[in-house]
N, C-alpha and C positions, 0 to 999 in steps of 0.2 A: 503495500498499499505506500503510495507513495503522496506524500502528504509535505507544504512549502513550509519552511520554517517561521516560526511567528519575526515580523520583522519587529525591531528596536524601535523604540518612540524618538521620532526627528524632532529635532527644533532648525527652524529655518532663520537665519537674520536677515532682515530687509535692510541693514545700515551697517553696511560694516565699517563707520567713521568711529571717531573716540566719543568712550560713552563718560558724559557727563553725570552731575547729579541732578543736574536740571531737566524737567521732563522735556522740555524739548529738542535737547541735543541727546536723547534717550534711546537706543537702538526698539525696532519694534518685532518682537519675539511674535509667531506662530506656532501653537503647539498642533502638529500632526498627528492625529490617532489612526493609526492603522487598519483597515477591514479583517481582521483577525479571523472572523468567523469564514467567512469565503476563501481566505488565503489557506485555513485549514483542511476543510472541507469536499475542495476543487478538485476534479480529474483523479480518483480513486483507481489502482489498477485494478485493482485484486479486488473485484463487489460481490464475488461471491462468496469468499469469505469474512468480508466487513457484512454484508446482509446475515450471514448466519450467527456471527458475532451477535448483531444486532435482536435477532430473533430470542437467542438466548439465555441473553440479558434480560428480555423481556418477561420469557416463561420463565427464567427461574429466580425471580424478582429481586434483580439489581444488584450491586459489584458484592455487600456485606455478604450475602448470603452465598453466592458465588465462591467469593476469597475462602468463606468459613468449611464449606464442603469439599474444597479442593484441600484445605489442610488436613480436614477431619479423615478423607480419605486417605490422604499421606500418613497420616499418625495411626490408622487403624491398619494397614500395611504392615508398618513396623512391629506394633504389637502383635499382630497375628504369627509374625516370623519370632518374635522375643519367646511369644507363649509359648508355639510349638518346641524349639528350643530348651526353653527349661523346662516344659515337662516330661520330655525323652531324657534328658541328661541333666538334670536339678534335682530330680523325687527319687527317694530311695521306695519305689514301690513295692518292692517285699514287707517294706515296715508297713509301709501305707494301708495295703491290703491284708496285715495282719498274718502274713506268712513268716515272719522274721520278729524276734523280740530287739526293739529298740536298745542302743547302747547304753542309753541313759536308766534301763531297768526298770522304767516308769511304766505301773500298770494301763495309764492312758497315755496313748500315742496324741504328743502335742506336735506342733509345728514346725517346731525346731528339730524334731526328731526324725520328722522326715525329709526335710529340705538338705540337700548336699550343699558343703564348701564349696564354693565357686573355682577352688584350684583343682579340687580335685573332677567338678565338671569337665572343666577345659582341657582335663589329661583322656576324659575317655573321647574327645571327639577324633574320629578318623577324616580320613582321607575325603568321602564322600561328601562328610558333612562341613568341612571347610569349602568344597566348591559349591553345595547351596546355598551355604551364608554368604560365599563370594559372589554367585549371580545374583541373591536377594537383594547384595549391598549395589550391586551394578543398576540393579532395575530401581531402587531407594534414589541413587543418584539421579537418572536419568527421569523418573518420575518428581524428583524435587526442581530441576531444572525447569521441566517443562509447565509445573505449577508457575514459576517462577514468572516464565513467559506470560502464561495465561492472566496472570495478574497485571501485567505491563499492557496487556492488549486491553481490557477490561477497564481499565482506569483511563485507557484513550478512549473505549465504548461511553464509560461512567461521564467522559467533558463531550462527546458526541449529544448525548442525553442532555445534557445540560444547556450547553450554549447553542445546539444547531437545534433540535425538539422541542427543548424547553419544556423540558419534564423531569421533574427530582425525583430521585429515588423512592421517597415516601409519597410520591402519588403513582407509580408507577402498578401499586397493584388496585388503584382506581381506572386506571387506563387500559382499553382494551388494545388488541394488537392492531384492529379494525382502525383505529384512532391512531394507530404509530405509524402505522400505512399511509392514512393520510397525510400527515406530518411528514412523509420521508417524500411524498409526490411535492408538495411545496418547497423541501429542503433541494430538492432536483431542477427545478426551475428558478430557483434564484442562486445556487453555487454550482450544478451542472456536477456534481460525484459523476455519473456516467456521462462521457466524453459522447460516446455513439449516439444519443437520444436527446432530444430536447426533453422529454417527458417523459415519465416512465408510468408503468402500465400498474395494477398489482398482479397480474400475470408476469411481466418481466420479473417484480422482486420474487417470487414463487421458484420462476424457472432457474433463479441462480441458487435460492436458499436449498433447492429438491435436485441440483443437475446430479449427482450421483445415483440419489435414490430413484431417479427418472428411469437413471441407463440400470440399475439393479431391475426394476419392474419391466425393462423392454428384453434384458437378458432374460427374464425368469416366463414370461409370455412367448420367447422364443424356442423355451424348453435348451438353452444353452446350456444352463449351469449345472451342475450336479448335485439337486437334492431329491432326485428319488432312487430307492432301493431299493432290492428286492432282499428279502429275509426267509428263509426257512419256514414252512409251517402259520409263516405271519403273512406273506404276499409281498406286495408293494408298497412301502414306506416313504413317506413324502417330510422330511426335517431338514432345516436349514441353523444347526447350530451356533450360538456368537463364536465359537471359534471359526467354522467353516468362512463365515460373515467375514470375522479379520482378515484373514487370508486370501478374500475375494478382494478386498479392499487392498491389500499389501499387494495384490499382483495385477490389479487394472488400474487401479485409484492414487493409491500413495507411496509404492516402493520403488525404488532408484531405477527399475528396469522397466515401470508401468508405460502403458502408450501415453499418460497424459503427464507432459514438464512440469504442470503446474496446476491451478486448484480449477481453471476454466478453459486451458488449453491444450489439444493433442499434438504430439512432435512431429515436425514437418515429414519427417520419414512416411507416415500413414496419412501425409496426400495423395499418397502418390500410388496406383495399382501396382503398377509393376513393381513394389517389394512387396507384394503380399505373400508369398512364400516366404523370404528372407525376413521376415516380422513374426511367422505363424512359427517357427523355427527359434527365434531369439526369445518367445512367450514361452515357446513349449520348453526351453532350457531354465529360464527364470521360473517357470511351476514343477520343475523337478528338483531346482536348489530351496525352492522353500517347502517343498514334500523332505527332503533330506534334511533341513532344518528343525523341522516339525517333528520328526524321526528319531532325531538326536534329543531334543529337549522333551520330548514325550514322558520320561518319568517325572518328572521337574513340573510338566505342566497337567500330570494325571493328580501327582499329588496337592498342589495347589488346587484344581478346583474340587478334589475332595475336602479341601479344610474349608473354601469357599460356599460349597456345599453345608457343609456340616454347622457353619458360624452362622450362615443367611439363615438355615431352616430350624436352629436348636430350639426356638422358640414354640415353631409348629408343631414340629415334634412330642415338645415336652408338653403340650396343652392336649394331644391327643387322648 
């Protein structure tokens, strides 16, 4: 997204002569205020991402809620990793379940009898444990950087809502998305966010927000996605898991070798039919490498999905 930087406040002197204390000889100063709103929001290159963030900002109830949600998601991942490690290596399970007498010889097992000291916990770690912790740390760092980037992006979106749309966060819950769209169209006529059109319609906004979803719907309608499976004794089953959907997005839209070079534009190679065979082979290699990566990470992915399922539905299973 290209945005012009805010211009500094300019002071222009109309009289370059000597400045005495007398009113007649003093220079005349004019304070020029730049049009910061127009300079900031005109000619946005990546309107797809901009409108998507605008929609998410409205649907997720503003800046504070979005930031808190991202931070809590980050801490939730760290807590799950810590809790799993602590449960496996830092608890004396035989003492906990009464299969072994605690070292203190108490008739009643206490928390101190069950918890293993930190040094002994670390001594029980093996190579596979360190590998999992390394992968978890790398994921945490990447997720942290992503959260920091999202916070900066939504800070910019908060300024847009306040300065261009004149909608404060406290008024957001009482403002419908239809009203936001009407204000966006007014801003377009004033500031020309989209340089291809003078006016934006509601369909233009929806097309940019739902671009990849529309592609997915088209692929589903043409039966190009592997969502139908034949299971013995069951027959044909249609399913599209989150993992499969993530891999499809990486291959077709978000990955380094995907047909899209950014969020709204295909690569130049795909404009020529003569490259069809070469592009198909390139896409086939990309699918193969993604499949290899999934195979290597399958134990970690399976473990994480089991943990996610157990923690997500623990309360539901408790009440059954």
